[in-house]
C-alpha positions, 0 to 999 in steps of 0.5 A: 441151344438144346431144350432139355426140359419143358412144360406146356400148359401145365396145371394142377388143382386140389379141389377148388385150389389151383396150385399151378395153371398154364405153365409154359416153361423151358430149361435149356442145356447149360442153363442157369435158371432161377424160379422165384416168387412169394410164399404160396406161389406154387414153386415147390408144386411146380418142381414136384410136377417136374420130378413126378411127385405130383401128376398134373391135372392138365398139360404135359412135361417133356424131357428132350422132347419125350413126354414124361408127364405120367412117368414115375419119379424113379424113371425120371431120375434114370432119364437124367433129372436129379433134385436136392431138397429144401430139407436134406434127406441124407442117411445120417448114420452112414459116412459121407462116402457111403452116402455118395456111393449109394447114389453112384451105385444106384445109377449103375445098377450096383447098389447091392454090391456095397455090402459085398467084399471089398473091391466089388464096387471099386469103380463106384467108390472111385467115382464117389471119391472123385465127386467128394474131391470136386466139392472139397469134401474128401477130408470128410469122406469117413465122417458120419453125416450126423457129425458134419456142419449143416453147410457141408451136409448140403454139399453132400446132398449136391454130391449125391445128386451129381452122382446120378449124372443128371442132365437136369439138376433141380436145386430146392433152396440149396442154402436153406438152414446154412449159416451165412458164414458158410453160404459161400461154400454152397455158392462156390459149389453151384458156380463150379457145376458142369456147364453141360447141366441145365440147372434150375434153382428155387430160392428166396435169397436174392443175393444167391439168385442174382449171382447164379442166374442168367434167366429168372422166372417169377411165379405168382399164384401158380402162374408165370408172372414174368421171365427174363434176365436178372437185369430185366427182372430187377428193373421190372416194376410189377415184379418189384411190387409183388415180390422183390420190394426195394432194390439194392444197386445190383437188383437184389431185394433187401427183404 
């Protein structure tokens, strides 16, 4: 299997605080991988290192064997790394279609055409519409973001990420803030993602994690504590002691 993204002895410190240390991590093509850990474990710091928000103190980040350790965020996006955020960052005054089109147009270098006469950016618009159809958002295409239920806003954010045609997709708590009655929409969308994309998800919702992941990495105090299949992680007494707590019958946490 092709290795898409990997880190070698990755670490970062802020003064005396070590936020990540000696992290060796691999994400393969088509992976469905979850990153979990208690609050303060360093999960978001790790994602920020992968995306270029932070520059490491030690170690390296590689994308398909290429060293991208000190590459800027925008360059990493162009190379195929896309991210959704715990708190969405949508243009709330624009329509759903406009938000997704901006993503597509940015990828193909046509962002300046969106304010030009109709027809100039037709290809990008068609692609954006196709993404909305795939995520069952087509009926909302002309609604403004501010008028959408929060669960559907998270789907728009996912459509924007997919508009970048990533090879690596990092999902930072994709169901955060979504009412439980709507969370299945997010789960169904994640399940339907192209199989060629390597997906890494961060989430505290163990039901979501154990449904989604084929491999789980547990991060504690900035270091990898355990890694394995959902079955292995759910049965690991050390993981249960530091994070998962009492297990349900399928290995997810009650709390």
